[in-house]
SEROSE-642378 format. One line per field, with one value per residue: y, z negated, x of N, C-alpha, C in turn; residue in three letters. Coordinates in Angstrom, 2 decimals, padded with zeros to 5 digits. Layout:
N
nY: Y  ...
nZ: Z  ...
nX: X  ...
caY: Y  ...
caZ: Z  ...
caX: X  ...
cY: Y  ...
cZ: Z  ...
cX: X  ...
residuo: ALA  ...
This chain:
165
nY: -001.28  001.12  001.39  002.06  004.52  006.24  005.64  006.98  009.49  010.24  010.43  012.08  014.61  015.37  017.91  018.21  017.35  018.31  018.48  016.92  015.61  013.89  012.28  010.87  009.18  008.02  006.37  005.17  003.35  001.95  000.84  -000.69  -002.44  -003.98  -005.20  -007.13  -008.34  -009.69  -011.26  -012.90  -014.26  -015.81  -017.21  -018.84  -019.97  -021.63  -022.91  -023.22  -021.56  -018.62  -015.09  -014.02  -016.58  -017.51  -015.45  -016.12  -018.37  -018.40  -016.43  -018.31  -020.63  -019.18  -018.58  -019.15  -022.64  -022.77  -021.80  -019.29  -017.46  -016.70  -014.22  -012.79  -013.25  -011.65  -009.26  -008.76  -008.45  -006.72  -007.09  -008.03  -010.34  -012.22  -012.46  -014.00  -016.17  -017.46  -017.99  -019.56  -022.01  -022.66  -023.24  -025.28  -027.22  -028.26  -029.70  -027.87  -026.25  -026.86  -026.31  -025.57  -025.22  -022.65  -023.53  -022.08  -020.37  -020.41  -019.23  -018.46  -019.29  -021.31  -021.04  -023.62  -024.15  -027.47  -030.38  -030.80  -028.20  -026.69  -027.82  -027.42  -024.61  -024.08  -024.13  -022.10  -019.62  -019.28  -019.14  -016.56  -014.63  -014.97  -013.76  -011.21  -010.58  -010.14  -008.50  -006.27  -005.89  -005.93  -003.79  -001.52  000.31  -000.62  001.53  002.94  000.73  000.79  003.62  003.64  001.60  003.51  005.21  004.35  003.13  005.47  006.61  005.27  005.30  006.10  009.24  012.08  013.08  015.56  017.75  017.55  018.12
nZ: -000.21  -000.70  001.31  003.30  002.96  002.96  005.91  006.71  005.72  007.49  009.87  009.82  008.83  011.11  013.24  015.61  015.97  015.15  012.27  013.05  015.27  014.40  012.32  014.36  015.77  013.75  012.39  015.00  015.14  012.64  012.76  015.04  014.05  012.05  013.34  015.19  013.10  011.84  013.92  014.34  012.24  011.79  014.02  013.63  011.35  012.13  014.34  014.48  016.25  016.85  017.79  019.78  020.86  022.09  023.75  025.80  026.63  027.34  029.79  031.33  032.06  033.47  035.52  039.20  039.68  036.78  035.88  035.55  035.58  033.04  032.74  034.03  032.49  030.12  031.00  031.46  029.21  028.06  026.44  024.94  026.76  025.05  023.08  024.21  025.10  022.88  021.63  023.87  023.37  021.01  021.82  023.50  021.98  020.74  022.61  024.50  026.63  028.91  030.45  033.37  036.21  038.20  041.66  044.19  043.31  041.84  039.56  037.87  035.36  034.85  032.86  032.24  031.70  029.66  030.12  027.13  026.42  027.65  026.64  023.86  024.14  024.92  022.52  021.18  022.34  022.11  019.97  019.17  020.85  019.31  017.05  017.71  018.56  016.09  014.35  015.68  017.70  017.08  015.26  016.76  019.18  022.16  024.07  022.37  022.51  024.92  025.50  023.91  025.17  027.65  026.37  025.53  027.88  029.21  027.37  027.63  029.84  031.81  031.57  033.93  036.18  035.06  037.41  038.48  039.13
nX: 000.79  001.78  003.92  002.35  000.90  003.47  003.87  001.57  001.69  004.30  003.17  001.26  002.85  004.20  005.52  005.02  002.46  -000.93  -003.39  -005.50  -004.69  -002.40  -004.57  -005.93  -003.69  -002.76  -004.92  -005.30  -003.42  -003.22  -005.59  -005.38  -002.95  -003.93  -005.87  -004.41  -002.91  -004.87  -005.85  -003.56  -002.94  -005.46  -005.32  -002.69  -003.63  -005.69  -004.89  -002.10  -000.70  000.82  -000.50  001.04  002.09  -000.25  -001.08  001.08  000.65  -001.77  -001.13  000.43  -001.39  -002.97  -001.49  000.11  000.50  000.80  002.99  005.67  008.52  010.98  012.03  009.98  007.91  008.58  008.93  006.08  005.04  006.64  009.05  012.01  014.02  015.06  013.45  011.44  012.14  012.91  010.53  009.11  010.98  010.13  007.46  008.11  009.07  007.04  006.05  003.97  004.94  007.07  010.33  012.39  014.78  014.11  013.27  013.88  015.76  018.53  019.33  017.28  014.73  011.89  009.09  006.89  003.20  002.18  000.33  -000.60  -000.28  -002.05  -004.42  -004.59  -004.74  -007.24  -009.09  -007.81  -008.03  -010.81  -011.05  -009.35  -011.08  -013.48  -012.47  -011.78  -014.30  -015.51  -013.97  -013.54  -015.37  -018.20  -018.42  -018.81  -020.91  -021.91  -021.56  -019.56  -017.78  -017.15  -016.30  -013.93  -012.26  -011.70  -010.65  -008.08  -006.88  -006.47  -004.73  -002.62  -001.50  001.36  002.96  002.72  005.51  007.61  007.75  005.42  001.68
caY: -000.10  002.53  001.41  002.44  005.92  006.71  006.02  007.95  010.89  010.38  010.28  013.44  015.68  015.41  019.45  018.47  017.08  018.98  017.08  016.13  014.66  012.95  011.42  010.03  008.47  007.08  005.87  003.97  002.60  001.53  -000.25  -001.80  -003.29  -004.64  -006.24  -007.89  -009.15  -010.28  -012.22  -013.66  -015.14  -016.80  -018.12  -019.57  -020.70  -022.75  -023.66  -023.35  -020.70  -016.97  -014.71  -013.98  -017.63  -018.13  -014.92  -016.35  -019.53  -017.93  -016.11  -019.47  -021.45  -018.50  -018.37  -020.37  -023.82  -022.72  -021.64  -018.02  -016.99  -016.17  -013.04  -012.02  -013.25  -010.52  -007.97  -009.01  -008.31  -005.56  -007.54  -008.32  -011.67  -013.21  -012.78  -014.66  -017.29  -018.19  -018.34  -020.74  -022.52  -023.56  -024.12  -026.63  -027.97  -028.78  -030.21  -027.19  -025.78  -027.06  -025.19  -026.18  -024.22  -022.31  -024.22  -021.36  -019.33  -021.01  -018.17  -018.05  -020.40  -021.35  -021.97  -024.16  -024.96  -028.44  -030.74  -030.47  -026.74  -026.20  -028.59  -026.62  -023.13  -023.90  -023.50  -021.25  -018.37  -019.23  -018.29  -015.34  -013.92  -014.65  -012.84  -009.78  -009.71  -010.06  -007.66  -004.91  -005.39  -005.75  -002.66  -000.56  000.05  -001.31  002.49  002.86  000.06  001.20  005.04  003.19  001.06  004.43  006.45  003.41  003.02  007.10  006.98  004.22  005.62  006.80  011.19  012.34  013.59  017.44  018.42  016.96  018.78
caZ: -000.03  -000.69  002.51  004.28  002.41  003.62  007.21  006.89  005.56  008.15  011.20  009.61  008.79  012.45  013.23  017.19  015.88  014.27  011.21  013.98  016.25  013.34  012.04  015.45  015.81  012.37  012.98  016.21  014.61  011.18  013.05  016.29  013.30  011.39  014.02  015.56  012.36  011.41  014.97  014.33  010.86  012.07  015.12  013.06  010.36  012.83  015.69  014.42  017.12  016.68  018.83  021.03  021.61  022.80  024.72  026.52  027.10  028.53  031.14  032.30  032.18  034.73  037.20  040.15  039.34  035.48  035.84  035.32  035.52  031.92  033.11  034.37  030.95  029.17  031.71  031.17  027.51  027.61  025.25  025.36  027.34  023.94  022.18  024.78  025.44  021.30  022.02  024.71  022.56  019.96  022.47  024.21  020.75  020.32  023.88  025.08  027.79  029.25  031.07  034.33  036.86  039.41  042.93  044.72  042.54  040.61  038.04  037.01  034.59  034.89  031.75  032.63  030.62  029.92  030.01  025.97  026.04  028.12  025.47  022.62  024.24  024.71  021.29  020.50  023.14  021.80  017.86  019.61  021.37  018.00  015.98  018.42  018.25  014.55  013.62  016.11  018.71  016.29  014.42  017.71  019.73  023.43  024.48  021.60  022.89  026.73  025.53  023.62  026.42  028.38  025.97  025.41  029.16  029.27  026.74  027.90  031.13  031.79  031.99  035.40  036.11  034.75  038.39  039.07  038.60
caX: 000.24  002.88  004.58  000.82  000.88  004.64  003.61  000.57  002.20  005.25  002.42  000.66  003.64  004.95  005.33  004.61  000.90  -002.00  -003.62  -006.61  -003.97  -001.78  -005.05  -005.96  -002.67  -002.69  -006.43  -005.34  -002.15  -003.55  -006.73  -004.54  -002.07  -004.89  -006.36  -003.38  -002.36  -005.70  -005.84  -002.49  -003.55  -006.63  -004.75  -001.68  -004.14  -006.44  -003.91  -000.92  -000.20  000.69  -001.27  002.03  002.29  -001.45  -001.01  002.08  000.29  -003.05  -000.65  000.99  -002.40  -003.86  -000.67  000.20  001.25  000.80  004.50  006.26  010.01  011.08  012.12  008.56  007.05  009.30  008.31  004.68  004.79  007.53  009.83  013.43  014.21  015.46  012.13  010.53  013.30  012.97  009.09  009.18  011.80  009.60  006.51  008.62  009.34  005.85  005.41  003.24  005.74  008.49  011.27  013.03  015.63  013.49  013.77  014.27  016.96  019.40  019.73  015.98  014.25  010.64  008.46  005.47  002.38  001.94  -001.43  -000.98  -000.35  -003.70  -005.49  -004.27  -005.01  -008.68  -009.77  -007.08  -008.67  -011.98  -010.96  -009.01  -012.36  -014.43  -012.03  -011.99  -015.83  -015.98  -012.96  -013.48  -016.48  -019.18  -018.31  -018.78  -021.79  -021.84  -021.23  -018.30  -016.47  -016.75  -015.39  -012.56  -011.55  -011.33  -009.29  -006.86  -006.22  -006.02  -003.73  -001.32  -000.90  002.69  002.96  003.11  006.98  007.19  007.49  003.78  000.53
cY: 001.34  002.59  002.21  004.13  006.68  006.89  006.91  009.16  011.11  011.03  012.03  014.55  015.95  017.07  019.07  018.20  018.14  018.13  016.15  014.87  013.48  011.75  010.33  008.87  007.30  006.13  004.50  002.90  001.54  000.06  -001.34  -002.81  -004.21  -005.65  -007.28  -008.96  -010.08  -011.52  -013.20  -014.64  -016.10  -017.58  -019.02  -020.86  -021.93  -023.50  -023.95  -022.72  -019.31  -016.35  -014.45  -015.15  -017.93  -017.04  -015.37  -017.56  -019.13  -017.45  -017.20  -020.05  -020.61  -018.18  -019.43  -021.08  -023.57  -022.58  -020.07  -018.25  -016.59  -014.82  -012.00  -012.38  -012.13  -009.24  -007.90  -008.64  -007.09  -005.90  -007.81  -009.83  -012.55  -013.63  -014.43  -016.26  -018.01  -018.57  -019.64  -021.93  -023.50  -023.89  -025.60  -027.55  -028.87  -029.62  -029.29  -026.73  -026.46  -025.97  -025.96  -024.94  -023.89  -022.91  -023.40  -020.22  -020.09  -020.39  -018.18  -019.48  -020.02  -022.04  -022.25  -024.89  -026.45  -028.87  -030.61  -028.96  -026.26  -026.72  -027.88  -025.39  -022.99  -023.47  -022.47  -019.82  -018.39  -018.49  -017.04  -014.48  -013.95  -013.49  -011.55  -009.16  -009.27  -009.06  -006.33  -004.65  -005.10  -004.46  -001.60  -001.15  -000.28  000.36  003.14  002.35  000.43  002.56  004.52  002.70  002.27  005.19  005.81  003.28  004.50  006.94  006.24  004.40  006.58  008.33  010.90  013.05  015.00  017.94  018.42  017.40  017.46
cZ: -000.23  000.67  003.33  004.01  002.76  005.12  007.94  006.62  006.69  009.54  010.68  009.31  010.01  012.84  014.43  016.83  014.80  013.37  011.99  014.63  015.05  012.73  013.07  015.51  014.46  012.33  013.91  015.50  013.56  011.94  014.07  015.28  012.53  011.98  014.60  014.65  011.84  012.39  014.59  013.33  011.19  013.28  014.44  012.13  010.74  014.11  015.61  015.74  016.93  017.95  019.96  021.88  022.75  024.24  026.19  027.02  027.79  029.93  031.95  032.50  033.31  036.01  037.61  039.31  037.68  034.92  035.88  034.96  033.98  032.00  033.49  032.97  029.95  029.65  031.46  029.77  027.08  026.26  025.95  025.87  025.97  023.15  022.88  025.04  023.50  021.12  022.50  023.99  021.89  020.78  023.07  022.96  020.55  021.49  024.74  026.22  027.99  030.39  032.10  035.17  037.96  040.71  043.81  044.46  041.50  039.06  037.28  036.62  034.72  033.84  032.65  031.69  030.85  029.50  028.32  025.82  026.69  027.09  024.40  022.70  024.34  023.74  020.73  021.01  022.33  020.23  018.27  019.78  020.21  017.38  016.51  018.31  016.74  013.74  014.31  017.34  018.15  015.45  015.39  018.51  021.15  024.13  023.73  022.37  024.43  026.32  025.03  023.94  027.05  027.83  025.90  026.71  029.82  028.72  027.21  029.16  031.14  032.13  033.25  035.28  035.86  036.24  039.06  038.52  037.73
cX: 000.83  003.47  003.13  000.94  002.19  004.01  002.22  000.89  003.08  004.31  001.86  001.43  004.63  004.90  004.66  003.19  000.32  -002.75  -004.78  -005.70  -003.13  -002.80  -005.69  -004.94  -002.33  -003.91  -005.97  -004.20  -002.56  -004.76  -006.01  -003.80  -002.83  -005.37  -005.89  -002.99  -003.47  -005.82  -004.67  -002.88  -004.33  -005.92  -003.64  -002.34  -004.79  -005.95  -002.66  -000.08  -000.32  000.04  -000.18  002.10  000.91  -001.77  -000.35  001.49  -001.06  -002.33  -000.04  -000.46  -003.13  -003.05  -000.46  001.03  001.13  002.33  004.74  007.79  009.88  011.10  010.67  007.67  007.43  008.82  006.71  004.42  005.85  008.21  011.25  013.17  014.55  014.24  011.47  011.03  012.97  011.36  009.08  009.95  011.02  008.06  006.78  008.94  008.23  005.15  004.41  003.71  006.48  009.31  012.08  013.62  014.24  014.25  013.91  015.00  017.33  019.32  018.33  015.70  012.67  010.12  007.07  004.48  002.45  000.29  -001.73  -001.30  -001.65  -004.89  -005.43  -004.58  -006.51  -009.58  -009.33  -007.67  -009.71  -012.04  -010.45  -010.22  -013.44  -013.68  -012.01  -013.73  -015.93  -014.90  -013.11  -014.68  -017.93  -019.24  -018.53  -020.23  -021.24  -021.13  -019.66  -017.32  -016.28  -015.97  -014.16  -011.67  -010.94  -010.21  -008.43  -006.19  -005.93  -004.53  -002.37  -000.87  000.20  002.18  003.29  004.68  006.59  006.96  006.09  002.96  -000.02
residuo: MET  GLU  ARG  ARG  LYS  ALA  ILE  GLU  ARG  ALA  VAL  LEU  GLU  LEU  PRO  GLU  LEU  ASP  ALA  ALA  GLU  GLY  ALA  CYS  VAL  ARG  GLN  PHE  THR  ASP  SER  SER  SER  ARG  LEU  LEU  ALA  THR  LEU  ASN  ASP  ARG  LEU  ILE  GLY  ALA  HIS  GLY  LEU  SER  LEU  PHE  ALA  VAL  LEU  VAL  LEU  ASP  LEU  LEU  ALA  ARG  SER  VAL  ALA  GLY  SER  ALA  ARG  MET  ARG  ASP  LEU  ALA  ASP  ALA  PHE  GLU  LEU  ALA  PRO  SER  ARG  VAL  THR  GLN  LEU  ILE  ALA  ARG  LEU  GLU  GLU  GLN  GLY  LEU  VAL  CYS  ARG  ARG  LYS  HIS  PRO  GLY  ASP  ARG  ARG  ALA  VAL  LEU  ALA  THR  ILE  THR  ARG  ALA  GLY  ARG  THR  LYS  LEU  GLN  PRO  ALA  VAL  SER  THR  TYR  ALA  ARG  GLY  ILE  ARG  ALA  HIS  TYR  LEU  GLU  ARG  LEU  SER  ARG  GLN  GLN  ALA  ILE  ALA  LEU  GLY  ASP  VAL  CYS  ARG  ARG  ALA  GLY  VAL  PRO  PRO  LEU  PRO  ALA  ASP  GLU  PRO
């Protein structure tokens, strides 16, 4: 709790942000962090998979041949390749993915979801969806959910270069 208060003060006291902007940023980061932590805890408890593992398995399941280059996974999640390598190694130990050299590029490694990975993914995605509904969407009207989605999309768009209008 003390750490949270320190974070709140730090955000609200940034000289470049007024009180309303600071509160907006704090509320967004607090609610996002709580939601992600709750979803992660539920997935680990129910399926032994982290939220990140479920997202990676889902991406693999939806990709061509159930495979993706390790580098592409890192890029898709905007993470250092080492983080993806660590996760894929854990998933491989569980038999949920396998790694192999890319047939067309000897430097690249492909991660491929296994049948066991697909089987474990299905109920985890259901748990994920129920968690999102229970801890996020049920608290919003349909209009609020749509508006929030639009706000988040706009906030996530990279800014234009300074010399463009």
